[in-house]
C-alpha positions, 0 to 999 in steps of 0.5 A, spaced: 628 474 219 631 468 217 627 463 222 621 466 220 621 466 213 623 459 213 618 457 218 612 460 213 616 456 207 616 450 211 609 451 213 607 453 206 610 447 203 607 442 209 600 445 206 601 445 199 599 452 198 603 453 192 601 447 188 602 449 180 597 451 176 593 446 171 594 449 164 600 454 166 606 452 163 610 457 160 618 457 158 618 450 160 616 450 167 610 450 172 608 456 175 604 457 182 602 464 185 602 467 191 598 473 193 600 478 198 595 483 200 597 488 206 600 494 208 608 494 206 611 492 212 616 487 215 611 481 214 610 483 207 617 482 206 617 476 210 612 473 206 615 474 200 621 471 201 617 465 203 614 464 197 620 465 193 624 460 197 618 455 195 618 458 187 612 461 187 611 468 183 608 473 188 602 477 186 602 484 190 595 487 191 595 494 193 590 500 196 589 503 189 587 497 186 579 497 185 575 490 186 575 489 178 583 489 178 583 484 184 578 480 181 582 480 174 588 478 177 585 472 181 582 469 175 588 471 170 593 467 175 588 462 177 591 463 184 589 459 190 593 462 196 593 469 198 596 472 205 591 477 207 591 482 213 585 483 216 582 489 213 582 487 206 580 480 208 574 484 210 574 487 202 575 480 199 569 477 203 564 482 200 567 481 193 566 474 194 559 475 196 558 479 190 560 473 185 567 475 185 574 473 188 571 466 187 577 462 186 580 463 193 
C-alpha cells in the first residue's frame, strides 16, 4: 500500500492536481481540496492517504448525496480535482450537461 499511495502522490504533485484554491486562506494557510467519489474500498483509502501526504483536504462524496449536495460541495470548495469511479463519472457528466458541476 505504501508504494501505491506514494506513486499516486508523486503523480498528483507532478500534474499539479492539488493547487491551492485562490481566495481561500483560513488559519494562515492556503487550502487545496481533493474529492473522492467511489465505494468504500482499498482504492478509496489509498487515494485518501496520497492526498494527505500532499496536504490536500479530502472531501468525500457518497451514494446518499443528491446532485444539489454534490454541486454545493464543488462550488463551496472550488475543487478542481476529484478521483471518481466509473459509475459516478457518468452521474457527474450528467450533472455537467444540466449546468451543474462546472468547476471540475
